[in-house]
C-alpha positions in Angstrom: 0.0 0.0 0.0 1.3 3.5 -0.9 -0.1 5.7 1.8 1.0 8.8 -0.1 -1.1 7.9 -3.1 -4.0 6.8 -0.9 -4.2 10.0 1.0 -3.8 12.2 -2.1 -7.2 13.4 -3.5 -8.2 11.9 -6.9 -9.5 13.6 -10.0 -12.6 12.3 -11.7 -10.5 10.1 -14.0 -8.8 8.5 -11.1 -5.5 10.3 -11.4 -3.8 12.0 -8.4 -4.6 15.7 -7.9 -1.1 17.1 -8.2 -2.0 20.2 -6.1 -2.1 18.2 -2.9 1.0 16.0 -3.2 3.3 18.5 -1.4 0.8 18.7 1.4 0.5 15.0 1.8 4.3 14.6 1.8 4.6 17.2 4.6 1.8 15.3 6.6 3.8 12.1 6.2 7.0 13.8 7.5 5.1 15.2 10.5 3.6 11.8 11.3 7.0 10.0 11.3 8.0 6.7 9.9 6.8 4.6 12.9 3.3 5.9 12.3 3.3 5.1 8.7 4.7 1.6 9.3 2.0 0.9 11.8 -0.8 2.0 9.4 0.9 0.0 6.5 1.0 -3.1 8.7 -2.7 -2.6 9.7 -3.7 -2.4 6.1 -1.8 -5.6 5.2 -3.3 -7.4 8.0 -6.8 -6.2 7.1 -6.4 -7.1 3.4 -5.2 -10.6 4.5 -8.0 -11.1 7.0 -10.6 -10.0 4.4 -9.2 -12.4 1.9 -9.2 -15.3 4.4 -12.7 -14.6 5.5 -14.1 -14.0 2.0 -14.8 -17.6 1.4 -16.9 -17.9 4.6 -18.8 -14.7 3.7 -19.4 -15.9 0.2 -20.7 -19.2 1.6 -23.1 -17.4 3.9 -24.5 -15.2 1.0 -24.9 -18.2 -1.2 -26.9 -20.0 1.4 -29.0 -16.9 2.1 -30.0 -16.6 -1.5 -30.8 -20.4 -1.5 -33.5 -19.9 1.1 -37.1 -19.9 0.1 -39.0 -16.9 1.4 -41.2 -14.0 0.2 -39.6 -11.3 -1.9 -40.1 -8.6 0.7 -38.6 -10.9 3.3 -35.6 -11.6 1.2 -35.0 -7.9 0.5 -35.2 -6.9 4.1 -32.9 -9.8 5.2 -30.5 -9.0 2.4 -30.2 -5.4 3.7 -29.5 -6.7 7.1 -26.9 -9.2 5.8 -25.2 -6.4 3.8 -25.1 -4.2 7.0 -23.6 -7.2 9.0 -20.8 -7.7 6.5 -20.0 -4.1 6.8 -20.0 -4.3 10.5 -17.8 -7.5 10.5 -15.2 -5.4 8.7 -15.5 -6.0 4.9 -15.0 -2.9 2.7 -18.1 -1.5 0.9 -16.7 -2.5 -2.5 -16.1 -6.1 -1.2 -19.6 -6.3 0.2 -21.0 -5.3 -3.2 -18.9 -8.1 -4.7 -19.9 -10.7 -2.1 -23.6 -10.0 -2.5 -23.5 -10.1 -6.4 -21.3 -13.1 -6.4 -23.3 -15.0 -3.8 -26.6 -14.3 -5.6 -25.2 -15.4 -9.0 -23.7 -18.6 -7.5 -26.9 -19.5 -5.8 -29.0 -19.0 -8.9 -26.5 -20.8 -11.1 -25.7 -23.7 -8.8 -28.3 -26.2 -10.2 -28.6 -24.8 -13.7 -28.2 -27.6 -16.2 -26.4 -26.6 -19.5 -27.2 -29.0 -22.3 -24.5 -29.7 -25.0 -24.3 -31.7 -28.2 -22.8 -34.8 -26.6 -25.1 -36.8 -24.2 -24.7 -36.2 -20.6 -27.0 -37.3 -17.8 -28.5 -34.7 -15.5 -26.1 -35.9 -12.7 -23.1 -35.2 -14.9 -24.3 -31.9 -16.0 -25.0 -30.9 -12.4 -21.5 -32.0 -11.2 -20.0 -30.1 -14.2 -21.8 -26.9 -13.1 -20.7 -27.2 -9.5 -17.1 -27.9 -10.5 -17.2 -24.8 -12.7 -18.6 -22.5 -10.2 -16.3 -23.7 -7.4 -13.2 -23.0 -9.5 -13.8 -19.2 -9.3 -13.6 -16.8 -6.4 -15.6 -13.8 -5.3 -14.3 -11.2 -7.9 -14.6 -13.6 -10.7 -18.1 -14.7 -9.9 -19.0 -11.0 -9.4 -17.8 -10.2 -12.9 -19.8 -13.1 -14.3 -22.9 -11.9 -12.6 -22.6 -8.7 -14.7 -22.4 -10.6 -18.1 -25.2 -11.6 -20.4 -25.8 -15.3 -21.4 -23.2 -15.1 -24.3 -20.4 -13.8 -22.1 -21.2 -16.3 -19.4 -21.2 -19.2 -22.0 -17.7 -18.1 -23.2 -16.3 -18.3 -19.6 -18.1 -21.5 -18.9 -17.0 -23.4 -22.0 -13.5 -22.2 -21.7 -13.3 -24.3 -18.5 -15.7 -27.1 -19.5 -14.1 -27.8 -22.9 -10.5 -26.8 -22.3 -10.0 -26.5 -18.5 -9.1 -22.9 -18.8 -9.7 -20.6 -15.8 -9.8 -17.1 -17.0 -8.0 -14.3 -15.0 -9.6 -11.1 -13.8 -8.5 -9.0 -16.8 -9.9 -11.5 -19.3 -13.2 -11.7 -17.4 -13.4 -7.9 -17.3 -12.9 -7.8 -21.1 -15.7 -10.3 -21.7 -18.0 -8.5 -19.3 -17.3 -5.1 -21.2 -18.1 -6.9 -24.5 -21.1 -8.8 -23.2 -22.6 -6.7 -20.4 -25.9 -7.7 -18.8 -28.7 -5.3 -19.6 -26.6 -2.8 -21.6 -29.6 -0.7 -22.6 -31.2 -0.7 -19.1 -30.2 2.8 -18.2 -30.9 4.1 -21.7 -34.5 2.6 -21.6 -35.1 4.0 -18.2 -34.1 7.4 -19.5 -36.2 7.0 -22.6 -39.2 5.9 -20.4 -38.8 9.0 -18.3 -38.6 11.3 -21.4 -41.6 9.7 -22.9 -43.6 10.2 -19.7 -42.6 13.9 -19.7 -43.6 14.3 -23.4 -46.9 12.6 -22.8 -47.6 15.0 -20.0 -46.5 18.1 -22.1 -48.6 16.8 -25.0 -51.7 16.2 -22.9 -51.3 19.7 -21.4 -51.1 21.2 -24.9 -54.2 19.3 -26.0 -56.2 20.4 -23.0 -55.1 24.0 -23.4 -56.3 24.1 -27.1 -59.5 22.0 -26.8 -60.6 23.1 -23.3 -59.7 26.8 -23.6 -63.2 28.0 -23.1 -63.8 25.9 -20.0 -60.6 27.1 -18.4 -60.9 30.9 -18.9 -60.9 31.3 -15.1 -57.5 29.6 -14.7 -54.7 32.1 -14.9 -51.7 31.6 -17.2 -49.4 31.0 -14.2 -51.6 28.3 -12.7 -52.0 26.6 -16.1 -48.3 26.0 -16.6 -47.5 25.4 -13.0 -46.1 21.7 -12.7 -48.1 19.3 -10.7 -47.0 19.1 -7.1 -46.1 15.8 -5.6 -47.3 15.0 -2.1 -44.9 14.8 0.8 -45.3 11.0 1.0 -44.6 10.7 -2.8 -41.4 12.7 -2.5 -40.2 10.7 0.4 -41.1 7.4 -1.3 -39.1 8.4 -4.4 -36.1 9.3 -2.3 -36.2 6.0 -0.3 -36.5 4.0 -3.5 -33.3 5.5 -4.8 -31.4 4.3 -1.7 -33.1 0.9 -1.4 -30.3 -1.8 -1.3 -31.2 -3.5 -4.6 -31.4 -0.1 -6.4 -28.1 1.0 -5.0 -26.4 -2.3 -5.8 -27.6 -2.0 -9.4 -26.2 1.6 -9.6 -22.8 0.6 -8.0 -22.4 -2.3 -10.4 -21.7 0.1 -13.2 -18.5 1.4 -11.4 -15.1 0.1 -10.4 -14.6 -1.0 -6.8 -12.5 2.2 -6.2 -15.3 4.4 -7.5 -17.8 2.4 -5.4 -15.8 3.2 -2.4 -15.8 6.9 -3.2 -19.5 7.0 -4.0 -20.5 5.2 -0.7 -18.2 7.5 1.3 -19.9 10.5 -0.2 -23.3 9.1 0.4 -22.4 8.4 4.0 -21.3 12.0 4.4 -24.5 13.2 2.7 -26.5 11.0 5.1 -24.9 12.6 8.1 -25.5 16.1 6.7 -29.1 15.3 6.0 -29.5 14.0 9.6 -28.0 17.2 11.0 -30.2 19.3 8.8 -33.4 17.4 10.0 -32.2 17.7 13.6 -31.8 21.5 13.2 -35.4 22.0 12.1 -38.1 22.9 14.6 -41.4 21.2 14.4 -44.1 23.8 13.9 -47.7 23.0 14.7 -50.2 24.9 12.4 
C-alpha cells in the first residue's frame, strides 16, 4: 500500500490531484516513519483477514439466496446481511462483490447446461458445480454482470479446455457482453416519454378546453403538478433501497464504489444534521 497515493485526493478520471501531493508529503513527514509503518501493517493485516474470511462470507451469502422466502422478506434480510458484512469489517466494495457473487452462484448452482454430446443430469450438475467452485468472489461478481453469451464463453472455456480465466480476461468479456446494456438508456427514454406525454396532454387540453378554463390564470395553467410529501419521500427512499443502490454501483469500479459510498455516508450525516436542526411547527 502506498499511503501517499491513498491520501492524495483523486481527479474524476482516477489520477492524483497534483496540487495536494506536497501537502500529503509534509503530513507524512510530520507523522513519522513509525506511524506510517503501523498503518501499513494494519492495512496488510486487514487485507489478509478480508481475503481469508471472504470464502466464509461468500458461503453465507450463497446459502442466504438459496433460502425460500417471500420477496419482501428476502429484500429486508439482504439489507441486514449487507449491513452485517460491513460491521464485520468488509470494505463497501467487497460487500457489493460478495452480495453479487453469492446471488449469482446460488442462482446458477443447479442450472443444467445441455450440450451436443449426451450427458446425464447428474453429470451436468456435477460439471456446473465444478465450474462455479473454481472461481472466487471477484470472478463470480464479474460473471454476474455478463449476459448469457459472455457467461457461456467463460463456462465453456473451462468445461471444454479446462481454462480458468483471470480477472483481466473476465473484465474484457464483461465489457463486450454486459448484462442489460440498454437498461439505463431505456429508463431514460421511458422517463422522457413520460414527460412528453404530460406536455402533449397539457397542450391538448389548453387548445381543446380553452373555453372551459378561462378562469385559470396563465401562471396556474403552466405550474407543474406538485407531488405529495409522501410521494417525494417514497421516491427518495426508493433510490437508496439496497437493490437499487447495488444496481447503480455495479456500473463502477470497486475504487469508484468506495468513493460513492463514502460521499453518500457524508451526505446522510449532513441530512441527519439538517433534519435535527429543524423545529417542528404546529399549524
